[in-house]
N, C-alpha and C positions, 0 to 999 in steps of 0.2 A: 504494500500500500504506500503510494508515494506521498499523498497528502496528509495522512495520519488522522488523528482524532481532533476534532474541533467542534464543540457543541454550538459555537457561535459563528461558524465560517460563512454562512449565508448572509445576504444583505438584510433580510427581514424574515420574520416568522409569519406563517400563514397556515390556515387549516390544511390538512393533508389527506382528508378522506378520499378525495378523487385520486390521489397518487396511490394510496393503498388499494383502492378498488381497481385501478388500472393494472396492478400487478397480479390480480386474481387471488388475493389472499382471502381465505375463508376460515371460519372457526366454527366449532360445534357449541351452540348455545341452545339449550332446550327451552320449551315454553315454561314460563314461570321463573326462569333463572334471570338474575340481574347482573349485568356486567358492571362492576363497581370501579374499574380502573383499567388503564392500558399503558403499556410502554412500547414504543416503536423504535427500532434501530434501523436506520436507513444507510445503505451503501450508496453514496452519491458520487457521480463522476462529473467534475466541473468542465467548463468550456475548454480548458487547456488539456483535458484528459487525466488530470490528477484525481485520485480516489481518496475519499474521506468517509468517516462514519459520522452520522448525525443522530442524536438521541432526543426523543420527545416523550412526554408523558402527560397523562390527563391531569386536570386540576384536582386537587384534593388528596393526591397520593403524597404521603410524607416520605422522607428519605429512607427510613427504615423499611417501609413497604416496598419502595422501588428496589432497594438492595435485595430484599427477600425475594421479590418476583424475579429479578435477574438471576439470582442464585438457583432458584428452582428451575427456571427455564434452561439454564446451563446444564443442570443435572439431567433434565429430561432429554435435552438434545444430545448429550454425550452417552446416554444409556441406550446404546445401539444393541439390539439383540444379536447374539452370536449366531453365525451361520453354521448349520450342521450338515 
């Protein structure tokens, strides 16, 4: 990754629902369940071709909730079933 991590690299923040939708991201949420928060990690390629990560989260999530969600997501992502 040539650009690295920069939470504030863009010129301005904006809603990203359209971006997430255009990537085809889907989640399982059953009737009666409430989505209480979200963290989004974006791989962004700028005009010069440099790559960076951008992190966004929903309002109301405290830092400990964000850290916990990231840790659980990391564990889920790395828990790949072994091939037999």
